[in-house]
Structure formats: structure tokens, C-alpha cells
Steps between C-alpha positions, in 0.01 A plus 500: 500500500589359837498705822882477517535639148254782581682587824841501317356712222349755737826509702706565188247770391529663841880497485489636142268785606713579804818511282335731250370731775846504661672591181254764421540647849884495474479668159284768640737559789799515267322748269394710799852518635636585160240771459577658833873482440456686170286771669761589759 
């Protein structure tokens, strides 16, 4: 594995983790808002 391939792989992995975290965070916010709207 070359350094370029390794760098590209780690960059893709970082982007993937960031996207998953962002989606999870957005889902939590949406669920939180829905929950509070139901309580009122």
C-alpha cells in the first residue's frame, strides 16, 4: 500500500465517520424536537 493510497483511505474513513456522526446527531435532534412537541 502506497502512502497516497493510505492517505486517501484514511481521508475517506474520516469523511465516512463524520457523515455517520452528523446523521446520528441530526436524528437525535429530530427525535428530541418531536418528543418535546408531543409533550406540549
